[in-house]
C-alpha angles and dihedrals in degrees: 000000000000091000091049092052092047090048091049091050092048091049091050091052092047090051091048094048091045088055089053091050095048095048093043093082094227096303113159094208111133121243118256132199123224109224132182092281093050094091091079111131142101114277097235128087131353127301114293121257122246098278100033102070127075111226113250094025125108092256090046091057092048092046091053092048089049096053106030113122096250125005121206118202104191122198094357110196095022092115124040107244125216115242088256093054091046089054091053092049088051091051092055097041092046093049091050090046093051092046095041094238118160125255129187113203129189120191138150092219134086119230096271094045091045091054091050092048094048092045094047091115094049112271099111094154093061092043090053091048092052095047092043092054093045091049090055095043100044137063112226121237111178118201119198133190142082122309103263091209090061096039094068091071098264121114 
């Protein structure tokens, strides 16, 4: 059973990454992960274009996340974002949506629960916009089973 679950998870990631590769139009840009510090940008406007942002600045980080070949958002909804952070996530997701750039998202929440988690601090409209765009952009692969980290006797 453990091997089957691991194989299923590996297959889902291969399918997701293959989708990134096929919709990437041959770009050789490396994949990047958005971590908790990735929401660093000014709150106004959309993400900067290639030549507009200075590397290492807030806009530079957002610009890179917006144009990288394949963006991975891991464990989306795990932490409750501030309204500012939610706005930055929207900037990146919206830019990728408008420019048809691939995104791989992992989350343990369905659409409704994800919206509630993202809107926990009050900005439901932006949370809905993020989840709506991701739902249109992404194919859903649902994995079921026990958490293997908890099944080995450790809690």
